[in-house]
N, C-alpha and C positions, 0 to 999 in steps of 0.2 A: 279446140277454140271455143270459148264461152261468149255467146252473143248477148250483149247487154244494151238495153234501151234506158233512157232517162227522161223523166218528166219534171218540169220545174226548173227554170234557169235564173233563180234568185242567187243570193250569196252562196248558199250551201250547194245548190244545184251546179253552179259553175265550178265550185271547189271540187265536187265529186267528179265532174266531167274531166277536169284537168288531171285528176289522179288516176282515173280509169284508163284513159287513152294510152299512157306509157306502160301499163301493166302487161307483162308477157302472157300470152294465151287469152287475151281479151280483144274482142272486136265490138266497138260501139256502133250499133246498127240503126240508131234513131234517137233523136232528141225532140221533145215536145214542149211547147210553151204557148201562152196566149198572146204574147207580145211579138208582133210581126217583125219589127225592125231588129230585135235581138236575133231572131231566127235568120233574117236576111244576112246580117253581118257574120253570124256563125257559119252559115252555109257557104258564104263567099270565101272565107278564109280557112275553113277546115274541110269543106267538101262533104260534111256529114249529112245524112238524110234528115230533113227537118219536117215537123208536123205541128199543126195546130189542133188536130183532133186526136185525143189520146186513144180512143177505141180503134181508130184507123191505124195508128202506129202499132198497136199490139197485133192487129190482123196482118198488116203488110210487111212489117219489119221482122216478124216471127222471132222475137228474142227468147233466149233461155231464161233471162232474169231481167228485172226492171228495178231501177232506183227511183223511188218516189220522194221528191224534194219540194213538194208544193206546200201551201199554207195548211195548217193542221186540220181545218174543217173539211178539207178535200181528201184527206188520207183514206178514210173508210171506203168510199165508193171506188176509188182508184185501186186500192189494194185488193178489194174484193174482185174487181174485174180481172186483175192479173191472176189471182189465185184460181178463179173459175176457169181461166184459160190454161191452167197448168204451168204458170210462170212463177219462178222463184222471186222473192221480193226482199229488197232492202228498203226500209222506210225511215225517213227522218223522224226524230223524236218530237213530241211524244207520239205514241202510236195513234191514238184517237182521242176525241173529246168525251165520248160516251163509253164507259167500260163495258156496258152490256153489248154494244156493237163490237167492241174489241174482243170480247169472249167468243163472239161468232166467227171472227177472223182466225183466232187461234184454233178453233175447232175445224174450220174449213181447211186450213193449212195442214193440220194433222191428218185429216181424211184424205187429202191429196198427196201426202208424203212430200211436201215442198219445203225447201230451205227458207227460213225467215231470219231477218236481222233488223234491229232498230239502232239508230245512230247515237247510242250512248257511248261516245268515244272515250270517256274516262276509264271504262273497263279495259281499254287498250293502252293506258298510260302505265309505264313501268312502275312508278312509285305506288300508285293505287293498286296495281296488281300484286306488288310485294306485300302490301298491307293485308290483302285477302289471303295470301299464302301464310302469313304469320297467324292470322285468325284461325285458319284451318288447322294449323299445327298446335293451336291452343296456347300460344305464347303469352297471351294476356289473361288466361283463365276465362272464367265466365264474364262476358261483357255486361256491365250494369248501366252504363250511361254513355250518351253520344251527343256531340254537337256537330251539326251539319251547316255549313255556311257557303254562301256565294254572293260576291259583290262585284259591281262593275259600273262603268259610266255610260250605260246605254241611253237612258232618258234623263237628260239634265236640264231640259226646258220643255215647255208644252209641245208635244210632238204633232207632226202632221198626220193626216188620215192615211192609214194603211192597215193591212190585216193584222200587223203586230200591235196596233193601237186599239184593237177591238177584241174584247174577251170572247165574244161569240165565234170569232174566227180562229181562236187559239192564241191570241196575243196576251201580253202581260207577263209580269215577272214570275208568276206561279207556273205557267206552262213553259215559258222560254228559259227561265233561269233555275227555278227551284226543282224542276224535273231532274236536273243533273245530280245534285246532292241527294235527292230522294232516291234516285236509282242506285247510288252507291250504298245508301243505308239498306236497301233491299238486298243488294249483293252481299253485304257484310252481316246483316242481322236476320235476314229471312223475311217472311211475310209479317207485316204489322198486325196488331190486334185492334187498335182503335186510335183515333185522333181525339185528344181530350180538350183541345182548345186551339183556335186559330184566329188570326187577324190579318186581313188583306188591306193594305194601306195605299192610298193614292197620294202621291207627292206632286208630280207634274202632269201625269196623264189625266184625261177626262172620262175615259170609257173603260179603264182597266186599272189593275193594281201595279204599283211600282215597288212594293216591299211586302214580304210575307214572313209571318212568325207563327209557329205552331209547336205543339207538344204531341209526340207520337209514341204510343206504347207498343212494345214488342214483347214476345213471351217472357223474356228475362231482363229486358232493358228498357230504359226511357230515353228518347232522343228529343233534342230541341233543335228546331229548324229556324234559321235566321237568314233571310235573303233580301238584298236591296240592289236593284239595277240602276238606281239614281245616286250612286256613291261616287262623287267626283274625286275622292282620294285615291281611287284605283285607276291605273292606266288602261287595263283591260280586265276581262273577267277573271276572277280568282275563285277557285272552289277548294274548300278545306274541310276535312273530317277529323274530329278528335274523338277517341274512344277510351273509356276507362273500364278496366277489368279488375278482377280479383288479384291479378298477378302483374299488373302493369298498366301503362298508358301509352297511347300512340297518337301522333298527329301527322297528317299526311296531306300534301297538295301535289300538283303536277311536278314540282321541282325537287322535293325531298321528302323523306320519311324520317321522323324522329320517334324513337321508341325507348321508353324507360321500362326495363324488366326487373322485377323484384327478386326473381329466382324462386318464387313460390309455385311456379309452373316450369316444366322443362324449357330450358333456353335453347333455341334453335342453333344449329351449326352456323358459325360465322358471326354470331351475336354473343354478347356477354352481359352479365348482370350489371344493371345501371343504365346509363344513357348510351344509345346507339344512333348513328345517323347514316342514312343511305341516300345517295343522290340520284335523281331521275336520269341523268346522263349515263350513269353506270348501269341502270336497270332497263334501259330502252334500246332494243336492237335497231340498227339502221334500216330504214324502209327501202323498197325498190325505187321509189320516186318521192321526193319531198316537195311540198308546197307550203303548208301552213302549220305543220305539227306532225310529228311521227305517228301520233295516234290516229289521225284522219287517214293517213296512208295505210296503216296496219289494219284498221277495221274493214277497209275495202279489199285488201289482200286476203284477209280472213274470209270474207264473204265469197270472193271468187273461188278460193280453194274449196270451201264447203259446197258450193254449187257443183264444181267439177267432180267432187267425191260423193255428192248427195249426202253430206254429213248434216243430220238434222239437229245435232246437239251442239249449239254454239254458246258463246259466252254472253250474248245479248240477243235473245230470241223474242218473238212476239209474246211468248208465255211469260218471260221475266218482265218485259216491258208492260204487260197488262197489270202486274202488281203495282208498278209505279203509277199507272193511270188511275188505279183504284184509290191510292193514297191521295193523289191530286183531287179526285172527286170528293173524298172525305174531308179534305181541308176546306174546299169550297163550301161543303155542307155545314161544317163546324163554324165557319165565318158567318154564314147566314142564320145560324141558330140563335135563339134568344140568349142574351148574356145572363150569367148567374150573378145577380147583384150582391154586393156585400151588405148584409142586413145590419140595420142600426142596433146597438146594444139594448138589452132589456134589463128589467130590474133583477131578474134571476141570473143574468149573464152580463155583468157590467163591462164597460169598455176598458181596454187597457189604458193606464194613465199616459196621456200624451206627453211627448217631450216638451219641456218648457222652452218658450221662445221669448223674445223681447217684449211681446205684447201680452204674455201670460200674466195671471194674477197670483198672488200668494194666498196663504190661509187667511190673512187679515183683510183680503179684498183689494189691497193696493197693488198696482201694476208692478211686475218684477223689476222693471227699469227704475221706478221710483224707490223701491226697497233697496236696490243695489246702490243707488246714489246716496241714500241715507246712511247705509253702512260705510260707504267710502268717506262721507263727511265725518262720521264719528271716529273713524280710524285716523284721519288727518288731524283732527282735534286732539286725540290722545297722543299722537306723535309730537305735536307742537308743545303740549303740556309737559311731556317727558323731557323734551329738549330744554325748556325753561328751568325745570328743576335741576337738571345736570349743570347748567350754567351757573345757577345760584350756589350750588355746592362748591364749584370751582372758585368762585369769588370769596366764599367764606374761608376756604382753605388758604 
């Protein structure tokens, strides 16, 4: 029996709790939150031990593992306390706000020999996992370009004050939304080399970003990131990755994978040259217990299995999540860096001739509209003269 405690009873914390309790071989030995009435209701209807003091829960509940689902700025001290106590940790994404502190957590977990996992649930989605398999098989050849997108209707008006509305607490579309496609890029393309440009845009929020755009360089590929959590055209969050390789193209979201294979690389069994489609429903196994998506169930099932077997090599560990944290930090730094201005042309380097518009002037200095009108008048006059001559010839005949 694996004894698990949980801290943080927001949306994700309650989701994790509802999925952990039905899992075979799991005993939830404590839940912790700062909101008393939530704990009162939970204790009354579930009988679970409740705590308002995280350190006390770790001491008295003696869990084998803990799930950390608090606001991001609280992750580092809570994760560190658990690791120092010899407790395995599942932490919600992103891991931390400061990659330097994140590196310290990775080192501590390795020294203690503890299982770690971060809640990047897309790595447990069947279609995204199939895309990874095709890449590992070399079906696309060398990947040269990528487009990573995430859109949703999270902030569609000026938000109230909460940790999600404050960048310093880990709020904003960069931490909350962009982290997911960035993590998939890490999984597919490896460690990035640099962020060449970034723009964090405010649409409705006052203290953080609602949209993110960036260009990220990998050893052999360039990726473009585009994220917007103020997109009212979406019913819920959508994450999509498109990859272009020497031997094909692949587009994948949680619902399906579309792959065009040219045949210039070995075509995997079950696929053919040309277009192929695989559906998420065919690629995703049924979970033990379903609440809001198979991937949320599977990631916790995987964590519990790894804790029981002390399997340190997972699909989404602190080590892999730290790479994503570093990319996020680089995007923030690139956004804060001075912009490279487009310099005006010089005599030695004249500007390209601009496209002519209605307000442009011709070589004779007259506006193009006036010149066009004059040409039209001459054309009409010539047509009228030709018509009169034709009529005169008919009368003569």
